[in-house]
PDB file of N, CA, C and O in Angstrom:
ATOM      1  N   MET A   1      47.490 148.282  75.994  1.00  0.00           N
ATOM      2  CA  MET A   1      47.940 149.652  76.102  1.00  0.00           C
ATOM      3  C   MET A   1      46.772 150.577  75.785  1.00  0.00           C
ATOM      4  O   MET A   1      45.889 150.245  74.995  1.00  0.00           O
ATOM      5  N   CYS A   2      46.789 151.723  76.408  1.00  0.00           N
ATOM      6  CA  CYS A   2      45.758 152.729  76.164  1.00  0.00           C
ATOM      7  C   CYS A   2      45.812 153.165  74.700  1.00  0.00           C
ATOM      8  O   CYS A   2      46.893 153.420  74.170  1.00  0.00           O
ATOM      9  N   ARG A   3      44.676 153.249  74.057  1.00  0.00           N
ATOM     10  CA  ARG A   3      44.642 153.627  72.642  1.00  0.00           C
ATOM     11  C   ARG A   3      45.151 155.034  72.383  1.00  0.00           C
ATOM     12  O   ARG A   3      45.604 155.330  71.278  1.00  0.00           O
ATOM     13  N   ASN A   4      45.086 155.903  73.375  1.00  0.00           N
ATOM     14  CA  ASN A   4      45.508 157.286  73.179  1.00  0.00           C
ATOM     15  C   ASN A   4      47.011 157.485  73.336  1.00  0.00           C
ATOM     16  O   ASN A   4      47.519 158.576  73.075  1.00  0.00           O
ATOM     17  N   ILE A   5      47.719 156.459  73.753  1.00  0.00           N
ATOM     18  CA  ILE A   5      49.169 156.552  73.848  1.00  0.00           C
ATOM     19  C   ILE A   5      49.736 155.982  72.562  1.00  0.00           C
ATOM     20  O   ILE A   5      49.520 154.815  72.235  1.00  0.00           O
ATOM     21  N   HIS A   6      50.464 156.819  71.839  1.00  0.00           N
ATOM     22  CA  HIS A   6      50.996 156.420  70.547  1.00  0.00           C
ATOM     23  C   HIS A   6      52.496 156.167  70.633  1.00  0.00           C
ATOM     24  O   HIS A   6      53.175 156.702  71.510  1.00  0.00           O
ATOM     25  N   THR A   7      53.001 155.360  69.729  1.00  0.00           N
ATOM     26  CA  THR A   7      54.432 155.108  69.640  1.00  0.00           C
ATOM     27  C   THR A   7      55.145 156.426  69.379  1.00  0.00           C
ATOM     28  O   THR A   7      54.731 157.204  68.520  1.00  0.00           O
ATOM     29  N   LEU A   8      56.213 156.673  70.121  1.00  0.00           N
ATOM     30  CA  LEU A   8      56.976 157.905  69.969  1.00  0.00           C
ATOM     31  C   LEU A   8      58.363 157.659  69.411  1.00  0.00           C
ATOM     32  O   LEU A   8      59.062 158.604  69.046  1.00  0.00           O
ATOM     33  N   HIS A   9      58.767 156.409  69.342  1.00  0.00           N
ATOM     34  CA  HIS A   9      60.114 156.054  68.895  1.00  0.00           C
ATOM     35  C   HIS A   9      60.145 155.849  67.385  1.00  0.00           C
ATOM     36  O   HIS A   9      59.137 155.466  66.790  1.00  0.00           O
ATOM     37  N   ILE A  10      61.262 156.093  66.781  1.00  0.00           N
ATOM     38  CA  ILE A  10      61.555 155.863  65.363  1.00  0.00           C
ATOM     39  C   ILE A  10      60.830 156.857  64.454  1.00  0.00           C
ATOM     40  O   ILE A  10      60.530 156.512  63.311  1.00  0.00           O
ATOM     41  N   PHE A  11      60.542 158.051  64.907  1.00  0.00           N
ATOM     42  CA  PHE A  11      59.940 159.050  64.039  1.00  0.00           C
ATOM     43  C   PHE A  11      60.960 160.131  63.712  1.00  0.00           C
ATOM     44  O   PHE A  11      61.839 160.444  64.515  1.00  0.00           O
ATOM     45  N   GLU A  12      60.826 160.679  62.550  1.00  0.00           N
ATOM     46  CA  GLU A  12      61.671 161.788  62.129  1.00  0.00           C
ATOM     47  C   GLU A  12      60.753 162.928  61.739  1.00  0.00           C
ATOM     48  O   GLU A  12      59.960 162.753  60.814  1.00  0.00           O
ATOM     49  N   PRO A  13      60.805 164.071  62.375  1.00  0.00           N
ATOM     50  CA  PRO A  13      61.678 164.417  63.488  1.00  0.00           C
ATOM     51  C   PRO A  13      61.262 163.703  64.778  1.00  0.00           C
ATOM     52  O   PRO A  13      60.171 163.141  64.874  1.00  0.00           O
ATOM     53  N   ALA A  14      62.139 163.739  65.737  1.00  0.00           N
ATOM     54  CA  ALA A  14      61.906 163.050  67.013  1.00  0.00           C
ATOM     55  C   ALA A  14      60.673 163.606  67.720  1.00  0.00           C
ATOM     56  O   ALA A  14      60.209 164.707  67.425  1.00  0.00           O
ATOM     57  N   ALA A  15      60.160 162.824  68.652  1.00  0.00           N
ATOM     58  CA  ALA A  15      58.983 163.233  69.421  1.00  0.00           C
ATOM     59  C   ALA A  15      59.238 164.559  70.131  1.00  0.00           C
ATOM     60  O   ALA A  15      60.321 164.800  70.664  1.00  0.00           O
ATOM     61  N   THR A  16      58.228 165.400  70.126  1.00  0.00           N
ATOM     62  CA  THR A  16      58.334 166.699  70.790  1.00  0.00           C
ATOM     63  C   THR A  16      58.052 166.540  72.287  1.00  0.00           C
ATOM     64  O   THR A  16      57.530 165.516  72.727  1.00  0.00           O
ATOM     65  N   ASP A  17      58.404 167.562  73.049  1.00  0.00           N
ATOM     66  CA  ASP A  17      58.096 167.555  74.483  1.00  0.00           C
ATOM     67  C   ASP A  17      56.590 167.461  74.703  1.00  0.00           C
ATOM     68  O   ASP A  17      56.138 166.798  75.637  1.00  0.00           O
ATOM     69  N   ASP A  18      55.808 168.126  73.843  1.00  0.00           N
ATOM     70  CA  ASP A  18      54.343 168.070  73.971  1.00  0.00           C
ATOM     71  C   ASP A  18      53.830 166.648  73.772  1.00  0.00           C
ATOM     72  O   ASP A  18      52.935 166.209  74.495  1.00  0.00           O
ATOM     73  N   GLU A  19      54.385 165.924  72.800  1.00  0.00           N
ATOM     74  CA  GLU A  19      53.957 164.539  72.555  1.00  0.00           C
ATOM     75  C   GLU A  19      54.323 163.642  73.733  1.00  0.00           C
ATOM     76  O   GLU A  19      53.537 162.785  74.136  1.00  0.00           O
ATOM     77  N   VAL A  20      55.512 163.840  74.279  1.00  0.00           N
ATOM     78  CA  VAL A  20      55.956 163.040  75.422  1.00  0.00           C
ATOM     79  C   VAL A  20      55.064 163.325  76.629  1.00  0.00           C
ATOM     80  O   VAL A  20      54.640 162.396  77.318  1.00  0.00           O
ATOM     81  N   GLU A  21      54.780 164.580  76.886  1.00  0.00           N
ATOM     82  CA  GLU A  21      53.939 164.924  78.036  1.00  0.00           C
ATOM     83  C   GLU A  21      52.506 164.441  77.854  1.00  0.00           C
ATOM     84  O   GLU A  21      51.868 164.028  78.823  1.00  0.00           O
ATOM     85  N   ALA A  22      51.992 164.486  76.631  1.00  0.00           N
ATOM     86  CA  ALA A  22      50.635 163.983  76.372  1.00  0.00           C
ATOM     87  C   ALA A  22      50.567 162.476  76.641  1.00  0.00           C
ATOM     88  O   ALA A  22      49.587 161.989  77.204  1.00  0.00           O
ATOM     89  N   ALA A  23      51.602 161.745  76.239  1.00  0.00           N
ATOM     90  CA  ALA A  23      51.638 160.301  76.494  1.00  0.00           C
ATOM     91  C   ALA A  23      51.724 160.029  77.996  1.00  0.00           C
ATOM     92  O   ALA A  23      51.051 159.137  78.511  1.00  0.00           O
ATOM     93  N   ALA A  24      52.553 160.802  78.691  1.00  0.00           N
ATOM     94  CA  ALA A  24      52.682 160.636  80.141  1.00  0.00           C
ATOM     95  C   ALA A  24      51.356 160.921  80.840  1.00  0.00           C
ATOM     96  O   ALA A  24      50.964 160.198  81.756  1.00  0.00           O
ATOM     97  N   LEU A  25      50.673 161.967  80.409  1.00  0.00           N
ATOM     98  CA  LEU A  25      49.373 162.311  80.991  1.00  0.00           C
ATOM     99  C   LEU A  25      48.364 161.192  80.767  1.00  0.00           C
ATOM    100  O   LEU A  25      47.637 160.821  81.688  1.00  0.00           O
ATOM    101  N   GLN A  26      48.314 160.653  79.556  1.00  0.00           N
ATOM    102  CA  GLN A  26      47.385 159.561  79.275  1.00  0.00           C
ATOM    103  C   GLN A  26      47.710 158.339  80.128  1.00  0.00           C
ATOM    104  O   GLN A  26      46.805 157.670  80.627  1.00  0.00           O
ATOM    105  N   TYR A  27      48.993 158.049  80.294  1.00  0.00           N
ATOM    106  CA  TYR A  27      49.402 156.911  81.122  1.00  0.00           C
ATOM    107  C   TYR A  27      48.936 157.099  82.568  1.00  0.00           C
ATOM    108  O   TYR A  27      48.361 156.187  83.161  1.00  0.00           O
ATOM    109  N   VAL A  28      49.181 158.269  83.125  1.00  0.00           N
ATOM    110  CA  VAL A  28      48.794 158.526  84.520  1.00  0.00           C
ATOM    111  C   VAL A  28      47.268 158.492  84.662  1.00  0.00           C
ATOM    112  O   VAL A  28      46.749 157.974  85.651  1.00  0.00           O
ATOM    113  N   ARG A  29      46.559 159.038  83.687  1.00  0.00           N
ATOM    114  CA  ARG A  29      45.099 158.971  83.731  1.00  0.00           C
ATOM    115  C   ARG A  29      44.613 157.532  83.732  1.00  0.00           C
ATOM    116  O   ARG A  29      43.710 157.176  84.490  1.00  0.00           O
ATOM    117  N   LYS A  30      45.207 156.710  82.891  1.00  0.00           N
ATOM    118  CA  LYS A  30      44.789 155.305  82.794  1.00  0.00           C
ATOM    119  C   LYS A  30      45.086 154.569  84.100  1.00  0.00           C
ATOM    120  O   LYS A  30      44.231 153.855  84.624  1.00  0.00           O
ATOM    121  N   ILE A  31      46.291 154.745  84.619  1.00  0.00           N
ATOM    122  CA  ILE A  31      46.696 154.042  85.843  1.00  0.00           C
ATOM    123  C   ILE A  31      45.871 154.494  87.048  1.00  0.00           C
ATOM    124  O   ILE A  31      45.464 153.677  87.874  1.00  0.00           O
ATOM    125  N   SER A  32      45.628 155.814  87.140  1.00  0.00           N
ATOM    126  CA  SER A  32      44.910 156.337  88.304  1.00  0.00           C
ATOM    127  C   SER A  32      43.397 156.161  88.184  1.00  0.00           C
ATOM    128  O   SER A  32      42.676 156.206  89.181  1.00  0.00           O
ATOM    129  N   GLY A  33      42.927 155.962  86.956  1.00  0.00           N
ATOM    130  CA  GLY A  33      41.486 155.840  86.757  1.00  0.00           C
ATOM    131  C   GLY A  33      40.779 157.174  86.854  1.00  0.00           C
ATOM    132  O   GLY A  33      39.572 157.224  87.090  1.00  0.00           O
ATOM    133  N   SER A  34      41.524 158.261  86.672  1.00  0.00           N
ATOM    134  CA  SER A  34      40.955 159.589  86.816  1.00  0.00           C
ATOM    135  C   SER A  34      41.475 160.504  85.710  1.00  0.00           C
ATOM    136  O   SER A  34      42.680 160.567  85.468  1.00  0.00           O
ATOM    137  N   THR A  35      40.569 161.210  85.041  1.00  0.00           N
ATOM    138  CA  THR A  35      41.012 162.160  84.027  1.00  0.00           C
ATOM    139  C   THR A  35      41.359 163.513  84.647  1.00  0.00           C
ATOM    140  O   THR A  35      42.164 164.269  84.105  1.00  0.00           O
ATOM    141  N   LYS A  36      40.749 163.800  85.773  1.00  0.00           N
ATOM    142  CA  LYS A  36      41.047 165.038  86.493  1.00  0.00           C
ATOM    143  C   LYS A  36      41.050 164.702  87.982  1.00  0.00           C
ATOM    144  O   LYS A  36      40.007 164.399  88.563  1.00  0.00           O
ATOM    145  N   PRO A  37      42.234 164.758  88.593  1.00  0.00           N
ATOM    146  CA  PRO A  37      42.318 164.378  90.006  1.00  0.00           C
ATOM    147  C   PRO A  37      41.655 165.407  90.920  1.00  0.00           C
ATOM    148  O   PRO A  37      41.489 166.571  90.556  1.00  0.00           O
ATOM    149  N   SER A  38      41.285 164.955  92.097  1.00  0.00           N
ATOM    150  CA  SER A  38      40.749 165.875  93.101  1.00  0.00           C
ATOM    151  C   SER A  38      41.876 166.813  93.545  1.00  0.00           C
ATOM    152  O   SER A  38      43.051 166.550  93.289  1.00  0.00           O
ATOM    153  N   GLN A  39      41.507 167.897  94.205  1.00  0.00           N
ATOM    154  CA  GLN A  39      42.517 168.858  94.672  1.00  0.00           C
ATOM    155  C   GLN A  39      43.542 168.201  95.578  1.00  0.00           C
ATOM    156  O   GLN A  39      44.726 168.535  95.539  1.00  0.00           O
ATOM    157  N   VAL A  40      43.084 167.272  96.387  1.00  0.00           N
ATOM    158  CA  VAL A  40      43.984 166.619  97.333  1.00  0.00           C
ATOM    159  C   VAL A  40      44.994 165.711  96.611  1.00  0.00           C
ATOM    160  O   VAL A  40      46.076 165.453  97.137  1.00  0.00           O
ATOM    161  N   ASN A  41      44.646 165.230  95.414  1.00  0.00           N
ATOM    162  CA  ASN A  41      45.533 164.338  94.662  1.00  0.00           C
ATOM    163  C   ASN A  41      46.252 165.029  93.506  1.00  0.00           C
ATOM    164  O   ASN A  41      47.077 164.409  92.835  1.00  0.00           O
ATOM    165  N   ALA A  42      45.955 166.288  93.269  1.00  0.00           N
ATOM    166  CA  ALA A  42      46.512 166.998  92.111  1.00  0.00           C
ATOM    167  C   ALA A  42      48.035 167.043  92.126  1.00  0.00           C
ATOM    168  O   ALA A  42      48.666 166.856  91.086  1.00  0.00           O
ATOM    169  N   GLU A  43      48.631 167.286  93.276  1.00  0.00           N
ATOM    170  CA  GLU A  43      50.097 167.371  93.351  1.00  0.00           C
ATOM    171  C   GLU A  43      50.748 166.041  92.990  1.00  0.00           C
ATOM    172  O   GLU A  43      51.711 166.014  92.222  1.00  0.00           O
ATOM    173  N   ALA A  44      50.243 164.953  93.525  1.00  0.00           N
ATOM    174  CA  ALA A  44      50.786 163.631  93.214  1.00  0.00           C
ATOM    175  C   ALA A  44      50.591 163.290  91.738  1.00  0.00           C
ATOM    176  O   ALA A  44      51.480 162.727  91.099  1.00  0.00           O
ATOM    177  N   PHE A  45      49.434 163.631  91.209  1.00  0.00           N
ATOM    178  CA  PHE A  45      49.100 163.388  89.805  1.00  0.00           C
ATOM    179  C   PHE A  45      50.066 164.153  88.895  1.00  0.00           C
ATOM    180  O   PHE A  45      50.651 163.575  87.979  1.00  0.00           O
ATOM    181  N   ASP A  46      50.231 165.451  89.151  1.00  0.00           N
ATOM    182  CA  ASP A  46      51.117 166.291  88.337  1.00  0.00           C
ATOM    183  C   ASP A  46      52.568 165.848  88.448  1.00  0.00           C
ATOM    184  O   ASP A  46      53.299 165.859  87.458  1.00  0.00           O
ATOM    185  N   ARG A  47      52.987 165.458  89.647  1.00  0.00           N
ATOM    186  CA  ARG A  47      54.356 164.981  89.843  1.00  0.00           C
ATOM    187  C   ARG A  47      54.588 163.699  89.058  1.00  0.00           C
ATOM    188  O   ARG A  47      55.645 163.527  88.450  1.00  0.00           O
ATOM    189  N   ALA A  48      53.616 162.802  89.066  1.00  0.00           N
ATOM    190  CA  ALA A  48      53.739 161.547  88.317  1.00  0.00           C
ATOM    191  C   ALA A  48      53.853 161.822  86.822  1.00  0.00           C
ATOM    192  O   ALA A  48      54.673 161.203  86.144  1.00  0.00           O
ATOM    193  N   VAL A  49      53.050 162.732  86.303  1.00  0.00           N
ATOM    194  CA  VAL A  49      53.115 163.079  84.876  1.00  0.00           C
ATOM    195  C   VAL A  49      54.506 163.614  84.539  1.00  0.00           C
ATOM    196  O   VAL A  49      55.105 163.201  83.546  1.00  0.00           O
ATOM    197  N   ALA A  50      55.017 164.522  85.352  1.00  0.00           N
ATOM    198  CA  ALA A  50      56.339 165.113  85.105  1.00  0.00           C
ATOM    199  C   ALA A  50      57.443 164.060  85.156  1.00  0.00           C
ATOM    200  O   ALA A  50      58.331 164.049  84.303  1.00  0.00           O
ATOM    201  N   GLU A  51      57.391 163.184  86.142  1.00  0.00           N
ATOM    202  CA  GLU A  51      58.431 162.157  86.277  1.00  0.00           C
ATOM    203  C   GLU A  51      58.372 161.145  85.132  1.00  0.00           C
ATOM    204  O   GLU A  51      59.413 160.737  84.617  1.00  0.00           O
ATOM    205  N   ILE A  52      57.185 160.743  84.734  1.00  0.00           N
ATOM    206  CA  ILE A  52      57.045 159.792  83.630  1.00  0.00           C
ATOM    207  C   ILE A  52      57.499 160.432  82.321  1.00  0.00           C
ATOM    208  O   ILE A  52      58.144 159.771  81.507  1.00  0.00           O
ATOM    209  N   ALA A  53      57.176 161.693  82.107  1.00  0.00           N
ATOM    210  CA  ALA A  53      57.633 162.395  80.905  1.00  0.00           C
ATOM    211  C   ALA A  53      59.159 162.472  80.886  1.00  0.00           C
ATOM    212  O   ALA A  53      59.781 162.271  79.843  1.00  0.00           O
ATOM    213  N   HIS A  54      59.756 162.760  82.031  1.00  0.00           N
ATOM    214  CA  HIS A  54      61.217 162.845  82.147  1.00  0.00           C
ATOM    215  C   HIS A  54      61.873 161.504  81.794  1.00  0.00           C
ATOM    216  O   HIS A  54      62.809 161.458  80.996  1.00  0.00           O
ATOM    217  N   ILE A  55      61.392 160.446  82.377  1.00  0.00           N
ATOM    218  CA  ILE A  55      61.934 159.108  82.119  1.00  0.00           C
ATOM    219  C   ILE A  55      61.690 158.703  80.668  1.00  0.00           C
ATOM    220  O   ILE A  55      62.540 158.058  80.054  1.00  0.00           O
ATOM    221  N   THR A  56      60.545 159.073  80.119  1.00  0.00           N
ATOM    222  CA  THR A  56      60.241 158.746  78.725  1.00  0.00           C
ATOM    223  C   THR A  56      61.232 159.422  77.786  1.00  0.00           C
ATOM    224  O   THR A  56      61.692 158.808  76.823  1.00  0.00           O
ATOM    225  N   ARG A  57      61.566 160.685  78.058  1.00  0.00           N
ATOM    226  CA  ARG A  57      62.559 161.380  77.224  1.00  0.00           C
ATOM    227  C   ARG A  57      63.891 160.636  77.257  1.00  0.00           C
ATOM    228  O   ARG A  57      64.530 160.456  76.220  1.00  0.00           O
ATOM    229  N   HIS A  58      64.310 160.204  78.452  1.00  0.00           N
ATOM    230  CA  HIS A  58      65.567 159.443  78.567  1.00  0.00           C
ATOM    231  C   HIS A  58      65.481 158.136  77.783  1.00  0.00           C
ATOM    232  O   HIS A  58      66.423 157.765  77.082  1.00  0.00           O
ATOM    233  N   LEU A  59      64.375 157.452  77.901  1.00  0.00           N
ATOM    234  CA  LEU A  59      64.197 156.194  77.178  1.00  0.00           C
ATOM    235  C   LEU A  59      64.314 156.422  75.676  1.00  0.00           C
ATOM    236  O   LEU A  59      65.044 155.699  74.998  1.00  0.00           O
ATOM    237  N   LEU A  60      63.613 157.405  75.154  1.00  0.00           N
ATOM    238  CA  LEU A  60      63.638 157.670  73.716  1.00  0.00           C
ATOM    239  C   LEU A  60      65.042 158.054  73.247  1.00  0.00           C
ATOM    240  O   LEU A  60      65.442 157.691  72.141  1.00  0.00           O
ATOM    241  N   GLU A  61      65.787 158.778  74.069  1.00  0.00           N
ATOM    242  CA  GLU A  61      67.163 159.153  73.717  1.00  0.00           C
ATOM    243  C   GLU A  61      68.091 157.942  73.703  1.00  0.00           C
ATOM    244  O   GLU A  61      69.033 157.891  72.913  1.00  0.00           O
ATOM    245  N   ASP A  62      67.830 156.971  74.570  1.00  0.00           N
ATOM    246  CA  ASP A  62      68.729 155.826  74.725  1.00  0.00           C
ATOM    247  C   ASP A  62      68.420 154.649  73.805  1.00  0.00           C
ATOM    248  O   ASP A  62      69.281 153.796  73.591  1.00  0.00           O
ATOM    249  N   LEU A  63      67.215 154.588  73.260  1.00  0.00           N
ATOM    250  CA  LEU A  63      66.852 153.467  72.398  1.00  0.00           C
ATOM    251  C   LEU A  63      67.674 153.496  71.106  1.00  0.00           C
ATOM    252  O   LEU A  63      67.915 154.559  70.534  1.00  0.00           O
ATOM    253  N   VAL A  64      68.095 152.318  70.661  1.00  0.00           N
ATOM    254  CA  VAL A  64      68.894 152.182  69.448  1.00  0.00           C
ATOM    255  C   VAL A  64      68.134 151.280  68.490  1.00  0.00           C
ATOM    256  O   VAL A  64      67.556 150.274  68.901  1.00  0.00           O
ATOM    257  N   THR A  65      68.136 151.640  67.213  1.00  0.00           N
ATOM    258  CA  THR A  65      67.468 150.824  66.216  1.00  0.00           C
ATOM    259  C   THR A  65      68.168 150.965  64.876  1.00  0.00           C
ATOM    260  O   THR A  65      68.823 151.971  64.602  1.00  0.00           O
ATOM    261  N   THR A  66      68.022 149.947  64.053  1.00  0.00           N
ATOM    262  CA  THR A  66      68.536 150.022  62.689  1.00  0.00           C
ATOM    263  C   THR A  66      67.392 150.237  61.705  1.00  0.00           C
ATOM    264  O   THR A  66      67.622 150.357  60.502  1.00  0.00           O
ATOM    265  N   ALA A  67      66.171 150.285  62.206  1.00  0.00           N
ATOM    266  CA  ALA A  67      64.996 150.496  61.359  1.00  0.00           C
ATOM    267  C   ALA A  67      64.997 151.928  60.828  1.00  0.00           C
ATOM    268  O   ALA A  67      65.441 152.853  61.510  1.00  0.00           O
ATOM    269  N   PRO A  68      64.503 152.098  59.620  1.00  0.00           N
ATOM    270  CA  PRO A  68      64.429 153.464  59.083  1.00  0.00           C
ATOM    271  C   PRO A  68      63.370 154.268  59.824  1.00  0.00           C
ATOM    272  O   PRO A  68      62.397 153.701  60.323  1.00  0.00           O
ATOM    273  N   PRO A  69      63.551 155.585  59.899  1.00  0.00           N
ATOM    274  CA  PRO A  69      62.562 156.419  60.591  1.00  0.00           C
ATOM    275  C   PRO A  69      61.214 156.369  59.890  1.00  0.00           C
ATOM    276  O   PRO A  69      61.129 156.209  58.673  1.00  0.00           O
ATOM    277  N   LYS A  70      60.152 156.512  60.699  1.00  0.00           N
ATOM    278  CA  LYS A  70      58.795 156.536  60.166  1.00  0.00           C
ATOM    279  C   LYS A  70      58.367 157.976  59.919  1.00  0.00           C
ATOM    280  O   LYS A  70      58.859 158.907  60.557  1.00  0.00           O
ATOM    281  N   ASP A  71      57.450 158.136  58.991  1.00  0.00           N
ATOM    282  CA  ASP A  71      56.891 159.444  58.667  1.00  0.00           C
ATOM    283  C   ASP A  71      55.546 159.575  59.366  1.00  0.00           C
ATOM    284  O   ASP A  71      54.683 158.713  59.202  1.00  0.00           O
ATOM    285  N   ARG A  72      55.351 160.630  60.139  1.00  0.00           N
ATOM    286  CA  ARG A  72      54.116 160.806  60.905  1.00  0.00           C
ATOM    287  C   ARG A  72      52.880 160.855  60.014  1.00  0.00           C
ATOM    288  O   ARG A  72      51.843 160.284  60.353  1.00  0.00           O
ATOM    289  N   GLU A  73      52.989 161.527  58.888  1.00  0.00           N
ATOM    290  CA  GLU A  73      51.832 161.653  57.998  1.00  0.00           C
ATOM    291  C   GLU A  73      51.439 160.305  57.405  1.00  0.00           C
ATOM    292  O   GLU A  73      50.252 159.995  57.295  1.00  0.00           O
ATOM    293  N   VAL A  74      52.423 159.509  57.028  1.00  0.00           N
ATOM    294  CA  VAL A  74      52.145 158.182  56.473  1.00  0.00           C
ATOM    295  C   VAL A  74      51.508 157.305  57.541  1.00  0.00           C
ATOM    296  O   VAL A  74      50.535 156.604  57.262  1.00  0.00           O
ATOM    297  N   GLU A  75      52.037 157.332  58.753  1.00  0.00           N
ATOM    298  CA  GLU A  75      51.495 156.525  59.849  1.00  0.00           C
ATOM    299  C   GLU A  75      50.084 156.982  60.210  1.00  0.00           C
ATOM    300  O   GLU A  75      49.231 156.151  60.522  1.00  0.00           O
ATOM    301  N   ALA A  76      49.826 158.284  60.172  1.00  0.00           N
ATOM    302  CA  ALA A  76      48.482 158.796  60.464  1.00  0.00           C
ATOM    303  C   ALA A  76      47.488 158.320  59.399  1.00  0.00           C
ATOM    304  O   ALA A  76      46.355 157.963  59.720  1.00  0.00           O
ATOM    305  N   GLN A  77      47.913 158.315  58.145  1.00  0.00           N
ATOM    306  CA  GLN A  77      47.036 157.840  57.073  1.00  0.00           C
ATOM    307  C   GLN A  77      46.729 156.355  57.243  1.00  0.00           C
ATOM    308  O   GLN A  77      45.591 155.931  57.045  1.00  0.00           O
ATOM    309  N   LYS A  78      47.737 155.563  57.607  1.00  0.00           N
ATOM    310  CA  LYS A  78      47.526 154.129  57.849  1.00  0.00           C
ATOM    311  C   LYS A  78      46.520 153.927  58.984  1.00  0.00           C
ATOM    312  O   LYS A  78      45.648 153.062  58.899  1.00  0.00           O
ATOM    313  N   ALA A  79      46.644 154.721  60.036  1.00  0.00           N
ATOM    314  CA  ALA A  79      45.724 154.613  61.177  1.00  0.00           C
ATOM    315  C   ALA A  79      44.294 154.948  60.754  1.00  0.00           C
ATOM    316  O   ALA A  79      43.347 154.284  61.174  1.00  0.00           O
ATOM    317  N   LYS A  80      44.141 155.977  59.923  1.00  0.00           N
ATOM    318  CA  LYS A  80      42.802 156.334  59.429  1.00  0.00           C
ATOM    319  C   LYS A  80      42.204 155.210  58.605  1.00  0.00           C
ATOM    320  O   LYS A  80      41.016 154.910  58.717  1.00  0.00           O
ATOM    321  N   GLU A  81      43.032 154.591  57.775  1.00  0.00           N
ATOM    322  CA  GLU A  81      42.553 153.480  56.946  1.00  0.00           C
ATOM    323  C   GLU A  81      42.142 152.286  57.810  1.00  0.00           C
ATOM    324  O   GLU A  81      41.120 151.651  57.550  1.00  0.00           O
ATOM    325  N   ARG A  82      42.940 151.982  58.837  1.00  0.00           N
ATOM    326  CA  ARG A  82      42.594 150.881  59.744  1.00  0.00           C
ATOM    327  C   ARG A  82      41.291 151.178  60.470  1.00  0.00           C
ATOM    328  O   ARG A  82      40.447 150.298  60.636  1.00  0.00           O
ATOM    329  N   SER A  83      41.136 152.420  60.900  1.00  0.00           N
ATOM    330  CA  SER A  83      39.929 152.821  61.607  1.00  0.00           C
ATOM    331  C   SER A  83      38.705 152.731  60.703  1.00  0.00           C
ATOM    332  O   SER A  83      37.657 152.230  61.110  1.00  0.00           O
ATOM    333  N   ALA A  84      38.845 153.215  59.487  1.00  0.00           N
ATOM    334  CA  ALA A  84      37.715 153.162  58.547  1.00  0.00           C
ATOM    335  C   ALA A  84      37.316 151.724  58.272  1.00  0.00           C
ATOM    336  O   ALA A  84      36.129 151.408  58.190  1.00  0.00           O
ATOM    337  N   LYS A  85      38.300 150.861  58.130  1.00  0.00           N
ATOM    338  CA  LYS A  85      38.018 149.450  57.880  1.00  0.00           C
ATOM    339  C   LYS A  85      37.371 148.796  59.105  1.00  0.00           C
ATOM    340  O   LYS A  85      36.436 148.004  58.982  1.00  0.00           O
ATOM    341  N   ARG A  86      37.883 149.141  60.278  1.00  0.00           N
ATOM    342  CA  ARG A  86      37.389 148.547  61.523  1.00  0.00           C
ATOM    343  C   ARG A  86      35.951 148.962  61.831  1.00  0.00           C
ATOM    344  O   ARG A  86      35.143 148.152  62.285  1.00  0.00           O
ATOM    345  N   PHE A  87      35.648 150.229  61.577  1.00  0.00           N
ATOM    346  CA  PHE A  87      34.332 150.754  61.942  1.00  0.00           C
ATOM    347  C   PHE A  87      33.406 150.934  60.747  1.00  0.00           C
ATOM    348  O   PHE A  87      32.381 151.608  60.851  1.00  0.00           O
ATOM    349  N   ALA A  88      33.752 150.345  59.634  1.00  0.00           N
ATOM    350  CA  ALA A  88      32.915 150.474  58.436  1.00  0.00           C
ATOM    351  C   ALA A  88      31.557 149.814  58.673  1.00  0.00           C
ATOM    352  O   ALA A  88      31.462 148.740  59.267  1.00  0.00           O
ATOM    353  N   THR A  89      30.528 150.474  58.200  1.00  0.00           N
ATOM    354  CA  THR A  89      29.191 149.900  58.319  1.00  0.00           C
ATOM    355  C   THR A  89      28.893 149.084  57.062  1.00  0.00           C
ATOM    356  O   THR A  89      29.250 149.471  55.950  1.00  0.00           O
ATOM    357  N   VAL A  90      28.253 147.986  57.260  1.00  0.00           N
ATOM    358  CA  VAL A  90      27.961 147.091  56.135  1.00  0.00           C
ATOM    359  C   VAL A  90      26.514 147.228  55.724  1.00  0.00           C
ATOM    360  O   VAL A  90      26.070 146.557  54.792  1.00  0.00           O
TER     361      VAL A  90
END
């Protein structure tokens, strides 16, 4: 999975529209191999982002879990710690 796409499920508060659209954009960029489409492909690119964001919202609404919600700040701190450990210079 693309490193820039983050888990959006099981967070309190729920994922925002901006987070869903950012994930959809990253997905389309990864699949298309383009960060900025040409003018001729812009409509297809934008439509794909919108459709993937729409489906993602439905998916997040429909998922069921018994796991407790995660805290964004705690998860961000864990990610920073993993990154520091991974890229630490010896």
